[in-house]
mmCIF file of the N, C-alpha and C atoms, coordinates in Angstrom:
data_MODEL
# 
_entry.id   MODEL 
# 
loop_
_atom_site.group_PDB 
_atom_site.id 
_atom_site.type_symbol 
_atom_site.label_atom_id 
_atom_site.label_alt_id 
_atom_site.label_comp_id 
_atom_site.label_asym_id 
_atom_site.label_entity_id 
_atom_site.label_seq_id 
_atom_site.pdbx_PDB_ins_code 
_atom_site.Cartn_x 
_atom_site.Cartn_y 
_atom_site.Cartn_z 
_atom_site.occupancy 
_atom_site.B_iso_or_equiv 
_atom_site.pdbx_formal_charge 
_atom_site.auth_seq_id 
_atom_site.auth_comp_id 
_atom_site.auth_asym_id 
_atom_site.auth_atom_id 
_atom_site.pdbx_PDB_model_num 
ATOM 1   N N  . MET A 1 1  ? 47.829 24.795 54.432  1.00 0.00 ? 1  MET A N  1 
ATOM 2   C CA . MET A 1 1  ? 47.514 26.338 54.266  1.00 0.00 ? 1  MET A CA 1 
ATOM 3   C C  . MET A 1 1  ? 47.453 27.248 52.579  1.00 0.00 ? 1  MET A C  1 
ATOM 4   N N  . ILE A 1 2  ? 46.484 27.535 52.759  1.00 0.00 ? 2  ILE A N  1 
ATOM 5   C CA . ILE A 1 2  ? 45.992 28.376 51.258  1.00 0.00 ? 2  ILE A CA 1 
ATOM 6   C C  . ILE A 1 2  ? 46.435 30.055 51.141  1.00 0.00 ? 2  ILE A C  1 
ATOM 7   N N  . ARG A 1 3  ? 47.302 30.596 50.092  1.00 0.00 ? 3  ARG A N  1 
ATOM 8   C CA . ARG A 1 3  ? 47.312 32.036 50.371  1.00 0.00 ? 3  ARG A CA 1 
ATOM 9   C C  . ARG A 1 3  ? 46.765 32.709 49.204  1.00 0.00 ? 3  ARG A C  1 
ATOM 10  N N  . CYS A 1 4  ? 46.279 33.476 49.212  1.00 0.00 ? 4  CYS A N  1 
ATOM 11  C CA . CYS A 1 4  ? 45.419 34.123 48.453  1.00 0.00 ? 4  CYS A CA 1 
ATOM 12  C C  . CYS A 1 4  ? 47.300 34.535 47.207  1.00 0.00 ? 4  CYS A C  1 
ATOM 13  N N  . PRO A 1 5  ? 47.020 34.755 45.899  1.00 0.00 ? 5  PRO A N  1 
ATOM 14  C CA . PRO A 1 5  ? 47.529 34.633 45.054  1.00 0.00 ? 5  PRO A CA 1 
ATOM 15  C C  . PRO A 1 5  ? 47.536 36.271 45.005  1.00 0.00 ? 5  PRO A C  1 
ATOM 16  N N  . GLU A 1 6  ? 46.790 36.865 44.823  1.00 0.00 ? 6  GLU A N  1 
ATOM 17  C CA . GLU A 1 6  ? 47.218 38.602 44.835  1.00 0.00 ? 6  GLU A CA 1 
ATOM 18  C C  . GLU A 1 6  ? 47.714 38.817 46.153  1.00 0.00 ? 6  GLU A C  1 
ATOM 19  N N  . CYS A 1 7  ? 47.633 38.838 47.135  1.00 0.00 ? 7  CYS A N  1 
ATOM 20  C CA . CYS A 1 7  ? 48.043 39.497 48.424  1.00 0.00 ? 7  CYS A CA 1 
ATOM 21  C C  . CYS A 1 7  ? 49.076 38.416 49.708  1.00 0.00 ? 7  CYS A C  1 
ATOM 22  N N  . SER A 1 8  ? 48.972 37.788 49.201  1.00 0.00 ? 8  SER A N  1 
ATOM 23  C CA . SER A 1 8  ? 49.628 36.509 49.760  1.00 0.00 ? 8  SER A CA 1 
ATOM 24  C C  . SER A 1 8  ? 48.793 36.265 51.470  1.00 0.00 ? 8  SER A C  1 
ATOM 25  N N  . ALA A 1 9  ? 47.839 36.621 51.693  1.00 0.00 ? 9  ALA A N  1 
ATOM 26  C CA . ALA A 1 9  ? 46.971 36.420 53.171  1.00 0.00 ? 9  ALA A CA 1 
ATOM 27  C C  . ALA A 1 9  ? 46.774 34.911 53.122  1.00 0.00 ? 9  ALA A C  1 
ATOM 28  N N  . GLU A 1 10 ? 46.722 34.515 54.278  1.00 0.00 ? 10 GLU A N  1 
ATOM 29  C CA . GLU A 1 10 ? 46.260 33.145 54.231  1.00 0.00 ? 10 GLU A CA 1 
ATOM 30  C C  . GLU A 1 10 ? 44.677 33.219 54.489  1.00 0.00 ? 10 GLU A C  1 
ATOM 31  N N  . ILE A 1 11 ? 45.072 32.091 53.825  1.00 0.00 ? 11 ILE A N  1 
ATOM 32  C CA . ILE A 1 11 ? 43.141 31.643 53.508  1.00 0.00 ? 11 ILE A CA 1 
ATOM 33  C C  . ILE A 1 11 ? 42.993 30.669 54.452  1.00 0.00 ? 11 ILE A C  1 
ATOM 34  N N  . ASP A 1 12 ? 41.682 30.636 55.008  1.00 0.00 ? 12 ASP A N  1 
ATOM 35  C CA . ASP A 1 12 ? 41.300 29.571 55.992  1.00 0.00 ? 12 ASP A CA 1 
ATOM 36  C C  . ASP A 1 12 ? 40.231 28.932 55.667  1.00 0.00 ? 12 ASP A C  1 
ATOM 37  N N  . VAL A 1 13 ? 41.116 27.641 54.950  1.00 0.00 ? 13 VAL A N  1 
ATOM 38  C CA . VAL A 1 13 ? 39.942 26.533 54.246  1.00 0.00 ? 13 VAL A CA 1 
ATOM 39  C C  . VAL A 1 13 ? 40.828 25.650 54.339  1.00 0.00 ? 13 VAL A C  1 
ATOM 40  N N  . ASP A 1 14 ? 39.696 24.443 54.676  1.00 0.00 ? 14 ASP A N  1 
ATOM 41  C CA . ASP A 1 14 ? 40.435 22.875 54.489  1.00 0.00 ? 14 ASP A CA 1 
ATOM 42  C C  . ASP A 1 14 ? 41.145 22.379 53.673  1.00 0.00 ? 14 ASP A C  1 
ATOM 43  N N  . GLU A 1 15 ? 42.162 22.645 52.891  1.00 0.00 ? 15 GLU A N  1 
ATOM 44  C CA . GLU A 1 15 ? 42.572 21.691 51.056  1.00 0.00 ? 15 GLU A CA 1 
ATOM 45  C C  . GLU A 1 15 ? 42.024 20.907 51.272  1.00 0.00 ? 15 GLU A C  1 
ATOM 46  N N  . ASP A 1 16 ? 41.436 19.599 52.168  1.00 0.00 ? 16 ASP A N  1 
ATOM 47  C CA . ASP A 1 16 ? 40.594 18.606 51.944  1.00 0.00 ? 16 ASP A CA 1 
ATOM 48  C C  . ASP A 1 16 ? 39.334 18.692 51.407  1.00 0.00 ? 16 ASP A C  1 
ATOM 49  N N  . GLU A 1 17 ? 38.690 19.736 51.618  1.00 0.00 ? 17 GLU A N  1 
ATOM 50  C CA . GLU A 1 17 ? 37.494 20.024 51.256  1.00 0.00 ? 17 GLU A CA 1 
ATOM 51  C C  . GLU A 1 17 ? 36.957 20.796 50.386  1.00 0.00 ? 17 GLU A C  1 
ATOM 52  N N  . VAL A 1 18 ? 37.851 21.479 49.849  1.00 0.00 ? 18 VAL A N  1 
ATOM 53  C CA . VAL A 1 18 ? 37.691 22.743 48.324  1.00 0.00 ? 18 VAL A CA 1 
ATOM 54  C C  . VAL A 1 18 ? 37.675 21.449 47.474  1.00 0.00 ? 18 VAL A C  1 
ATOM 55  N N  . GLU A 1 19 ? 36.682 21.910 46.282  1.00 0.00 ? 19 GLU A N  1 
ATOM 56  C CA . GLU A 1 19 ? 36.885 21.076 44.803  1.00 0.00 ? 19 GLU A CA 1 
ATOM 57  C C  . GLU A 1 19 ? 37.070 22.265 43.358  1.00 0.00 ? 19 GLU A C  1 
ATOM 58  N N  . GLU A 1 20 ? 37.646 21.268 42.953  1.00 0.00 ? 20 GLU A N  1 
ATOM 59  C CA . GLU A 1 20 ? 38.001 22.349 41.686  1.00 0.00 ? 20 GLU A CA 1 
ATOM 60  C C  . GLU A 1 20 ? 36.853 23.110 41.117  1.00 0.00 ? 20 GLU A C  1 
ATOM 61  N N  . GLY A 1 21 ? 37.366 24.291 40.870  1.00 0.00 ? 21 GLY A N  1 
ATOM 62  C CA . GLY A 1 21 ? 35.900 25.245 40.097  1.00 0.00 ? 21 GLY A CA 1 
ATOM 63  C C  . GLY A 1 21 ? 35.185 25.535 41.497  1.00 0.00 ? 21 GLY A C  1 
ATOM 64  N N  . GLU A 1 22 ? 35.972 25.785 42.260  1.00 0.00 ? 22 GLU A N  1 
ATOM 65  C CA . GLU A 1 22 ? 34.635 26.265 43.506  1.00 0.00 ? 22 GLU A CA 1 
ATOM 66  C C  . GLU A 1 22 ? 35.705 27.836 43.565  1.00 0.00 ? 22 GLU A C  1 
ATOM 67  N N  . ILE A 1 23 ? 34.346 28.478 44.543  1.00 0.00 ? 23 ILE A N  1 
ATOM 68  C CA . ILE A 1 23 ? 35.493 29.769 44.218  1.00 0.00 ? 23 ILE A CA 1 
ATOM 69  C C  . ILE A 1 23 ? 35.139 30.702 45.516  1.00 0.00 ? 23 ILE A C  1 
ATOM 70  N N  . LEU A 1 24 ? 36.138 31.148 45.980  1.00 0.00 ? 24 LEU A N  1 
ATOM 71  C CA . LEU A 1 24 ? 37.365 31.556 47.048  1.00 0.00 ? 24 LEU A CA 1 
ATOM 72  C C  . LEU A 1 24 ? 36.702 33.088 47.190  1.00 0.00 ? 24 LEU A C  1 
ATOM 73  N N  . SER A 1 25 ? 36.750 33.447 48.743  1.00 0.00 ? 25 SER A N  1 
ATOM 74  C CA . SER A 1 25 ? 37.210 34.891 48.654  1.00 0.00 ? 25 SER A CA 1 
ATOM 75  C C  . SER A 1 25 ? 38.167 35.609 49.739  1.00 0.00 ? 25 SER A C  1 
ATOM 76  N N  . CYS A 1 26 ? 39.192 35.909 49.277  1.00 0.00 ? 26 CYS A N  1 
ATOM 77  C CA . CYS A 1 26 ? 40.349 36.426 49.909  1.00 0.00 ? 26 CYS A CA 1 
ATOM 78  C C  . CYS A 1 26 ? 39.504 37.215 51.492  1.00 0.00 ? 26 CYS A C  1 
ATOM 79  N N  . PRO A 1 27 ? 39.561 36.751 52.171  1.00 0.00 ? 27 PRO A N  1 
ATOM 80  C CA . PRO A 1 27 ? 39.336 37.965 53.584  1.00 0.00 ? 27 PRO A CA 1 
ATOM 81  C C  . PRO A 1 27 ? 40.457 39.237 53.654  1.00 0.00 ? 27 PRO A C  1 
ATOM 82  N N  . GLU A 1 28 ? 41.847 39.480 52.844  1.00 0.00 ? 28 GLU A N  1 
ATOM 83  C CA . GLU A 1 28 ? 41.988 40.849 53.091  1.00 0.00 ? 28 GLU A CA 1 
ATOM 84  C C  . GLU A 1 28 ? 42.267 42.158 51.998  1.00 0.00 ? 28 GLU A C  1 
ATOM 85  N N  . CYS A 1 29 ? 42.085 40.844 50.785  1.00 0.00 ? 29 CYS A N  1 
ATOM 86  C CA . CYS A 1 29 ? 41.602 42.226 49.297  1.00 0.00 ? 29 CYS A CA 1 
ATOM 87  C C  . CYS A 1 29 ? 40.618 41.557 48.741  1.00 0.00 ? 29 CYS A C  1 
ATOM 88  N N  . GLU A 1 30 ? 39.581 40.939 49.122  1.00 0.00 ? 30 GLU A N  1 
ATOM 89  C CA . GLU A 1 30 ? 38.498 40.756 48.285  1.00 0.00 ? 30 GLU A CA 1 
ATOM 90  C C  . GLU A 1 30 ? 38.481 39.955 47.251  1.00 0.00 ? 30 GLU A C  1 
ATOM 91  N N  . SER A 1 31 ? 39.682 39.679 46.759  1.00 0.00 ? 31 SER A N  1 
ATOM 92  C CA . SER A 1 31 ? 39.826 39.137 45.308  1.00 0.00 ? 31 SER A CA 1 
ATOM 93  C C  . SER A 1 31 ? 38.644 37.823 45.478  1.00 0.00 ? 31 SER A C  1 
ATOM 94  N N  . GLU A 1 32 ? 38.294 37.519 44.948  1.00 0.00 ? 32 GLU A N  1 
ATOM 95  C CA . GLU A 1 32 ? 37.775 36.617 43.964  1.00 0.00 ? 32 GLU A CA 1 
ATOM 96  C C  . GLU A 1 32 ? 38.642 35.604 43.626  1.00 0.00 ? 32 GLU A C  1 
ATOM 97  N N  . LEU A 1 33 ? 38.684 34.419 44.033  1.00 0.00 ? 33 LEU A N  1 
ATOM 98  C CA . LEU A 1 33 ? 39.719 33.120 43.647  1.00 0.00 ? 33 LEU A CA 1 
ATOM 99  C C  . LEU A 1 33 ? 38.624 31.731 43.577  1.00 0.00 ? 33 LEU A C  1 
ATOM 100 N N  . GLU A 1 34 ? 39.437 31.638 42.338  1.00 0.00 ? 34 GLU A N  1 
ATOM 101 C CA . GLU A 1 34 ? 38.459 30.178 41.643  1.00 0.00 ? 34 GLU A CA 1 
ATOM 102 C C  . GLU A 1 34 ? 39.649 29.081 42.113  1.00 0.00 ? 34 GLU A C  1 
ATOM 103 N N  . VAL A 1 35 ? 39.716 27.897 42.684  1.00 0.00 ? 35 VAL A N  1 
ATOM 104 C CA . VAL A 1 35 ? 40.368 27.033 42.488  1.00 0.00 ? 35 VAL A CA 1 
ATOM 105 C C  . VAL A 1 35 ? 40.117 26.063 41.363  1.00 0.00 ? 35 VAL A C  1 
ATOM 106 N N  . SER A 1 36 ? 41.670 25.961 40.500  1.00 0.00 ? 36 SER A N  1 
ATOM 107 C CA . SER A 1 36 ? 41.733 25.718 39.682  1.00 0.00 ? 36 SER A CA 1 
ATOM 108 C C  . SER A 1 36 ? 42.357 24.227 39.584  1.00 0.00 ? 36 SER A C  1 
ATOM 109 N N  . GLN A 1 37 ? 43.219 23.795 40.675  1.00 0.00 ? 37 GLN A N  1 
ATOM 110 C CA . GLN A 1 37 ? 43.670 22.327 40.918  1.00 0.00 ? 37 GLN A CA 1 
ATOM 111 C C  . GLN A 1 37 ? 43.703 21.881 42.478  1.00 0.00 ? 37 GLN A C  1 
ATOM 112 N N  . ILE A 1 38 ? 43.516 20.725 42.737  1.00 0.00 ? 38 ILE A N  1 
ATOM 113 C CA . ILE A 1 38 ? 43.334 20.102 43.875  1.00 0.00 ? 38 ILE A CA 1 
ATOM 114 C C  . ILE A 1 38 ? 44.397 19.291 44.545  1.00 0.00 ? 38 ILE A C  1 
ATOM 115 N N  . HIS A 1 39 ? 45.269 18.856 45.546  1.00 0.00 ? 39 HIS A N  1 
ATOM 116 C CA . HIS A 1 39 ? 46.382 18.141 45.735  1.00 0.00 ? 39 HIS A CA 1 
ATOM 117 C C  . HIS A 1 39 ? 47.507 18.575 44.735  1.00 0.00 ? 39 HIS A C  1 
ATOM 118 N N  . PRO A 1 40 ? 48.460 19.442 44.825  1.00 0.00 ? 40 PRO A N  1 
ATOM 119 C CA . PRO A 1 40 ? 47.955 20.816 45.883  1.00 0.00 ? 40 PRO A CA 1 
ATOM 120 C C  . PRO A 1 40 ? 46.951 21.660 45.432  1.00 0.00 ? 40 PRO A C  1 
ATOM 121 N N  . VAL A 1 41 ? 46.639 22.385 46.256  1.00 0.00 ? 41 VAL A N  1 
ATOM 122 C CA . VAL A 1 41 ? 45.609 23.579 45.475  1.00 0.00 ? 41 VAL A CA 1 
ATOM 123 C C  . VAL A 1 41 ? 46.218 24.937 45.287  1.00 0.00 ? 41 VAL A C  1 
ATOM 124 N N  . HIS A 1 42 ? 45.730 24.518 43.992  1.00 0.00 ? 42 HIS A N  1 
ATOM 125 C CA . HIS A 1 42 ? 46.619 25.815 43.489  1.00 0.00 ? 42 HIS A CA 1 
ATOM 126 C C  . HIS A 1 42 ? 45.223 26.461 42.878  1.00 0.00 ? 42 HIS A C  1 
ATOM 127 N N  . LEU A 1 43 ? 44.981 28.331 42.789  1.00 0.00 ? 43 LEU A N  1 
ATOM 128 C CA . LEU A 1 43 ? 44.141 29.422 43.084  1.00 0.00 ? 43 LEU A CA 1 
ATOM 129 C C  . LEU A 1 43 ? 44.071 30.187 42.123  1.00 0.00 ? 43 LEU A C  1 
ATOM 130 N N  . ASN A 1 44 ? 43.624 30.684 41.279  1.00 0.00 ? 44 ASN A N  1 
ATOM 131 C CA . ASN A 1 44 ? 43.631 31.749 40.129  1.00 0.00 ? 44 ASN A CA 1 
ATOM 132 C C  . ASN A 1 44 ? 42.972 32.646 40.707  1.00 0.00 ? 44 ASN A C  1 
ATOM 133 N N  . ILE A 1 45 ? 43.188 34.042 40.355  1.00 0.00 ? 45 ILE A N  1 
ATOM 134 C CA . ILE A 1 45 ? 42.258 34.933 40.188  1.00 0.00 ? 45 ILE A CA 1 
ATOM 135 C C  . ILE A 1 45 ? 41.392 35.863 39.526  1.00 0.00 ? 45 ILE A C  1 
ATOM 136 N N  . ILE A 1 46 ? 40.315 35.537 39.590  1.00 0.00 ? 46 ILE A N  1 
ATOM 137 C CA . ILE A 1 46 ? 39.036 35.906 39.342  1.00 0.00 ? 46 ILE A CA 1 
ATOM 138 C C  . ILE A 1 46 ? 38.978 37.642 38.808  1.00 0.00 ? 46 ILE A C  1 
ATOM 139 N N  . SER A 1 47 ? 39.719 37.933 37.666  1.00 0.00 ? 47 SER A N  1 
ATOM 140 C CA . SER A 1 47 ? 39.665 39.431 38.095  1.00 0.00 ? 47 SER A CA 1 
ATOM 141 C C  . SER A 1 47 ? 38.186 39.645 37.382  1.00 0.00 ? 47 SER A C  1 
ATOM 142 N N  . GLU A 1 48 ? 37.863 41.440 37.746  1.00 0.00 ? 48 GLU A N  1 
ATOM 143 C CA . GLU A 1 48 ? 36.725 42.009 37.238  1.00 0.00 ? 48 GLU A CA 1 
ATOM 144 C C  . GLU A 1 48 ? 37.749 42.508 35.658  1.00 0.00 ? 48 GLU A C  1 
ATOM 145 N N  . ASP A 1 49 ? 39.070 42.661 35.226  1.00 0.00 ? 49 ASP A N  1 
ATOM 146 C CA . ASP A 1 49 ? 38.799 43.127 34.267  1.00 0.00 ? 49 ASP A CA 1 
ATOM 147 C C  . ASP A 1 49 ? 38.609 42.344 32.928  1.00 0.00 ? 49 ASP A C  1 
ATOM 148 N N  . ASP A 1 50 ? 39.072 41.235 33.547  1.00 0.00 ? 50 ASP A N  1 
ATOM 149 C CA . ASP A 1 50 ? 38.023 40.069 32.227  1.00 0.00 ? 50 ASP A CA 1 
ATOM 150 C C  . ASP A 1 50 ? 36.664 40.371 31.911  1.00 0.00 ? 50 ASP A C  1 
ATOM 151 N N  . ASN A 1 51 ? 36.272 40.570 32.567  1.00 0.00 ? 51 ASN A N  1 
ATOM 152 C CA . ASN A 1 51 ? 34.289 41.344 32.053  1.00 0.00 ? 51 ASN A CA 1 
ATOM 153 C C  . ASN A 1 51 ? 34.554 42.349 31.473  1.00 0.00 ? 51 ASN A C  1 
ATOM 154 N N  . ASP A 1 52 ? 35.338 43.596 32.517  1.00 0.00 ? 52 ASP A N  1 
ATOM 155 C CA . ASP A 1 52 ? 35.467 44.866 31.497  1.00 0.00 ? 52 ASP A CA 1 
ATOM 156 C C  . ASP A 1 52 ? 36.001 44.736 30.067  1.00 0.00 ? 52 ASP A C  1 
ATOM 157 N N  . ASP A 1 53 ? 37.205 43.860 29.421  1.00 0.00 ? 53 ASP A N  1 
ATOM 158 C CA . ASP A 1 53 ? 37.420 43.306 28.035  1.00 0.00 ? 53 ASP A CA 1 
ATOM 159 C C  . ASP A 1 53 ? 36.693 43.020 27.402  1.00 0.00 ? 53 ASP A C  1 
ATOM 160 N N  . GLU A 1 54 ? 35.443 41.862 28.074  1.00 0.00 ? 54 GLU A N  1 
ATOM 161 C CA . GLU A 1 54 ? 34.437 41.698 27.414  1.00 0.00 ? 54 GLU A CA 1 
ATOM 162 C C  . GLU A 1 54 ? 33.451 42.878 27.019  1.00 0.00 ? 54 GLU A C  1 
ATOM 163 N N  . ASP A 1 55 ? 33.670 43.867 27.525  1.00 0.00 ? 55 ASP A N  1 
ATOM 164 C CA . ASP A 1 55 ? 32.142 45.065 27.622  1.00 0.00 ? 55 ASP A CA 1 
ATOM 165 C C  . ASP A 1 55 ? 33.016 45.843 26.720  1.00 0.00 ? 55 ASP A C  1 
ATOM 166 N N  . GLU A 1 56 ? 34.354 45.889 26.773  1.00 0.00 ? 56 GLU A N  1 
ATOM 167 C CA . GLU A 1 56 ? 34.897 47.047 25.249  1.00 0.00 ? 56 GLU A CA 1 
ATOM 168 C C  . GLU A 1 56 ? 34.952 46.182 24.488  1.00 0.00 ? 56 GLU A C  1 
ATOM 169 N N  . GLU A 1 57 ? 35.382 45.298 24.002  1.00 0.00 ? 57 GLU A N  1 
ATOM 170 C CA . GLU A 1 57 ? 34.651 44.716 22.711  1.00 0.00 ? 57 GLU A CA 1 
ATOM 171 C C  . GLU A 1 57 ? 33.789 44.467 22.027  1.00 0.00 ? 57 GLU A C  1 
ATOM 172 N N  . GLU A 1 58 ? 32.565 44.424 22.980  1.00 0.00 ? 58 GLU A N  1 
ATOM 173 C CA . GLU A 1 58 ? 31.278 44.614 22.485  1.00 0.00 ? 58 GLU A CA 1 
ATOM 174 C C  . GLU A 1 58 ? 30.565 45.970 22.312  1.00 0.00 ? 58 GLU A C  1 
ATOM 175 N N  . GLU A 1 59 ? 31.096 47.265 22.796  1.00 0.00 ? 59 GLU A N  1 
ATOM 176 C CA . GLU A 1 59 ? 31.045 48.012 22.575  1.00 0.00 ? 59 GLU A CA 1 
ATOM 177 C C  . GLU A 1 59 ? 32.037 48.354 20.754  1.00 0.00 ? 59 GLU A C  1 
ATOM 178 N N  . GLU A 1 60 ? 33.496 48.167 20.759  1.00 0.00 ? 60 GLU A N  1 
ATOM 179 C CA . GLU A 1 60 ? 33.498 48.491 19.334  1.00 0.00 ? 60 GLU A CA 1 
ATOM 180 C C  . GLU A 1 60 ? 33.217 47.923 18.503  1.00 0.00 ? 60 GLU A C  1 
ATOM 181 N N  . GLU A 1 61 ? 32.160 46.228 18.826  1.00 0.00 ? 61 GLU A N  1 
ATOM 182 C CA . GLU A 1 61 ? 31.682 45.877 17.567  1.00 0.00 ? 61 GLU A CA 1 
ATOM 183 C C  . GLU A 1 61 ? 30.795 46.534 17.538  1.00 0.00 ? 61 GLU A C  1 
ATOM 184 N N  . GLU A 1 62 ? 29.757 47.266 18.469  1.00 0.00 ? 62 GLU A N  1 
ATOM 185 C CA . GLU A 1 62 ? 28.655 47.846 18.130  1.00 0.00 ? 62 GLU A CA 1 
ATOM 186 C C  . GLU A 1 62 ? 28.867 49.165 17.445  1.00 0.00 ? 62 GLU A C  1 
ATOM 187 N N  . GLU A 1 63 ? 30.519 49.943 17.992  1.00 0.00 ? 63 GLU A N  1 
ATOM 188 C CA . GLU A 1 63 ? 30.621 51.460 16.968  1.00 0.00 ? 63 GLU A CA 1 
ATOM 189 C C  . GLU A 1 63 ? 30.372 50.756 15.429  1.00 0.00 ? 63 GLU A C  1 
ATOM 190 N N  . ALA A 1 64 ? 31.708 49.511 15.264  1.00 0.00 ? 64 ALA A N  1 
ATOM 191 C CA . ALA A 1 64 ? 32.259 49.564 13.950  1.00 0.00 ? 64 ALA A CA 1 
ATOM 192 C C  . ALA A 1 64 ? 30.946 49.028 13.058  1.00 0.00 ? 64 ALA A C  1 
ATOM 193 N N  . GLU A 1 65 ? 29.436 48.408 13.853  1.00 0.00 ? 65 GLU A N  1 
ATOM 194 C CA . GLU A 1 65 ? 28.708 48.154 12.732  1.00 0.00 ? 65 GLU A CA 1 
ATOM 195 C C  . GLU A 1 65 ? 27.835 49.570 12.849  1.00 0.00 ? 65 GLU A C  1 
ATOM 196 N N  . ASP A 1 66 ? 28.037 50.477 13.536  1.00 0.00 ? 66 ASP A N  1 
ATOM 197 C CA . ASP A 1 66 ? 27.683 52.021 13.363  1.00 0.00 ? 66 ASP A CA 1 
ATOM 198 C C  . ASP A 1 66 ? 28.357 52.545 12.520  1.00 0.00 ? 66 ASP A C  1 
ATOM 199 N N  . GLY A 1 67 ? 29.384 52.371 12.570  1.00 0.00 ? 67 GLY A N  1 
ATOM 200 C CA . GLY A 1 67 ? 30.229 53.339 11.343  1.00 0.00 ? 67 GLY A CA 1 
ATOM 201 C C  . GLY A 1 67 ? 29.943 52.522 9.866   1.00 0.00 ? 67 GLY A C  1 
ATOM 202 N N  . ASP A 1 68 ? 29.696 50.982 9.942   1.00 0.00 ? 68 ASP A N  1 
ATOM 203 C CA . ASP A 1 68 ? 29.707 50.490 8.855   1.00 0.00 ? 68 ASP A CA 1 
ATOM 204 C C  . ASP A 1 68 ? 27.855 51.282 8.260   1.00 0.00 ? 68 ASP A C  1 
ATOM 205 N N  . LYS A 1 69 ? 27.297 51.605 9.082   1.00 0.00 ? 69 LYS A N  1 
ATOM 206 C CA . LYS A 1 69 ? 25.574 52.229 8.535   1.00 0.00 ? 69 LYS A CA 1 
ATOM 207 C C  . LYS A 1 69 ? 25.866 53.505 8.136   1.00 0.00 ? 69 LYS A C  1 
ATOM 208 N N  . ASP A 1 70 ? 27.306 54.537 8.835   1.00 0.00 ? 70 ASP A N  1 
ATOM 209 C CA . ASP A 1 70 ? 27.062 55.591 8.300   1.00 0.00 ? 70 ASP A CA 1 
ATOM 210 C C  . ASP A 1 70 ? 27.985 55.835 7.023   1.00 0.00 ? 70 ASP A C  1 
ATOM 211 N N  . LEU A 1 71 ? 28.991 54.718 6.460   1.00 0.00 ? 71 LEU A N  1 
ATOM 212 C CA . LEU A 1 71 ? 30.015 55.165 5.579   1.00 0.00 ? 71 LEU A CA 1 
ATOM 213 C C  . LEU A 1 71 ? 28.587 54.043 4.346   1.00 0.00 ? 71 LEU A C  1 
ATOM 214 N N  . ILE A 1 72 ? 27.808 53.469 4.575   1.00 0.00 ? 72 ILE A N  1 
ATOM 215 C CA . ILE A 1 72 ? 26.699 53.110 3.587   1.00 0.00 ? 72 ILE A CA 1 
ATOM 216 C C  . ILE A 1 72 ? 25.552 54.124 2.976   1.00 0.00 ? 72 ILE A C  1 
ATOM 217 N N  . GLU A 1 73 ? 25.344 55.016 4.241   1.00 0.00 ? 73 GLU A N  1 
ATOM 218 C CA . GLU A 1 73 ? 24.221 55.788 3.518   1.00 0.00 ? 73 GLU A CA 1 
ATOM 219 C C  . GLU A 1 73 ? 25.465 57.063 3.212   1.00 0.00 ? 73 GLU A C  1 
ATOM 220 N N  . GLU A 1 74 ? 27.000 57.634 3.502   1.00 0.00 ? 74 GLU A N  1 
ATOM 221 C CA . GLU A 1 74 ? 27.231 58.532 2.865   1.00 0.00 ? 74 GLU A CA 1 
ATOM 222 C C  . GLU A 1 74 ? 27.454 57.686 1.022   1.00 0.00 ? 74 GLU A C  1 
ATOM 223 N N  . GLU A 1 75 ? 27.724 56.712 1.090   1.00 0.00 ? 75 GLU A N  1 
ATOM 224 C CA . GLU A 1 75 ? 27.979 55.888 -0.793  1.00 0.00 ? 75 GLU A CA 1 
ATOM 225 C C  . GLU A 1 75 ? 26.466 56.297 -1.317  1.00 0.00 ? 75 GLU A C  1 
ATOM 226 N N  . GLU A 1 76 ? 25.257 56.098 -0.251  1.00 0.00 ? 76 GLU A N  1 
ATOM 227 C CA . GLU A 1 76 ? 23.899 56.221 -1.174  1.00 0.00 ? 76 GLU A CA 1 
ATOM 228 C C  . GLU A 1 76 ? 24.008 57.702 -1.480  1.00 0.00 ? 76 GLU A C  1 
ATOM 229 N N  . GLU A 1 77 ? 24.106 58.938 -0.311  1.00 0.00 ? 77 GLU A N  1 
ATOM 230 C CA . GLU A 1 77 ? 24.285 59.741 -0.685  1.00 0.00 ? 77 GLU A CA 1 
ATOM 231 C C  . GLU A 1 77 ? 24.989 60.128 -1.984  1.00 0.00 ? 77 GLU A C  1 
ATOM 232 N N  . GLU A 1 78 ? 26.046 59.920 -2.243  1.00 0.00 ? 78 GLU A N  1 
ATOM 233 C CA . GLU A 1 78 ? 27.055 60.217 -3.346  1.00 0.00 ? 78 GLU A CA 1 
ATOM 234 C C  . GLU A 1 78 ? 26.800 59.882 -4.489  1.00 0.00 ? 78 GLU A C  1 
ATOM 235 N N  . GLU A 1 79 ? 25.838 58.694 -4.247  1.00 0.00 ? 79 GLU A N  1 
ATOM 236 C CA . GLU A 1 79 ? 25.404 58.171 -5.222  1.00 0.00 ? 79 GLU A CA 1 
ATOM 237 C C  . GLU A 1 79 ? 24.196 58.845 -6.333  1.00 0.00 ? 79 GLU A C  1 
ATOM 238 N N  . GLU A 1 80 ? 23.219 59.492 -5.416  1.00 0.00 ? 80 GLU A N  1 
ATOM 239 C CA . GLU A 1 80 ? 22.205 60.644 -5.639  1.00 0.00 ? 80 GLU A CA 1 
ATOM 240 C C  . GLU A 1 80 ? 23.343 61.705 -6.552  1.00 0.00 ? 80 GLU A C  1 
ATOM 241 N N  . ASP A 1 81 ? 23.706 61.865 -5.904  1.00 0.00 ? 81 ASP A N  1 
ATOM 242 C CA . ASP A 1 81 ? 24.090 63.266 -5.888  1.00 0.00 ? 81 ASP A CA 1 
ATOM 243 C C  . ASP A 1 81 ? 24.631 63.127 -7.409  1.00 0.00 ? 81 ASP A C  1 
ATOM 244 N N  . GLU A 1 82 ? 25.477 61.584 -7.520  1.00 0.00 ? 82 GLU A N  1 
ATOM 245 C CA . GLU A 1 82 ? 25.556 61.585 -9.356  1.00 0.00 ? 82 GLU A CA 1 
ATOM 246 C C  . GLU A 1 82 ? 24.745 61.522 -10.200 1.00 0.00 ? 82 GLU A C  1 
ATOM 247 N N  . GLU A 1 83 ? 23.302 61.329 -10.109 1.00 0.00 ? 83 GLU A N  1 
ATOM 248 C CA . GLU A 1 83 ? 22.568 61.150 -10.800 1.00 0.00 ? 83 GLU A CA 1 
ATOM 249 C C  . GLU A 1 83 ? 22.500 62.199 -10.775 1.00 0.00 ? 83 GLU A C  1 
# 
């Protein structure tokens, strides 16, 4: 018997037929679960938050790049004013 690590619901899967890396779905909470180990079967929650974190990091990098461009433009304007 395999249980969802999120909600502890029983997942109807034959433990002898799952493979490491296989993705399962919990029928109760609909979490996506990855089989990280067999014998005994161990499941990890594949959280959508991981994807959100990656998106946020990309946005922060883009903002930093935009900020750098603004700083360069400001410095160039200051240099022109000094001349």
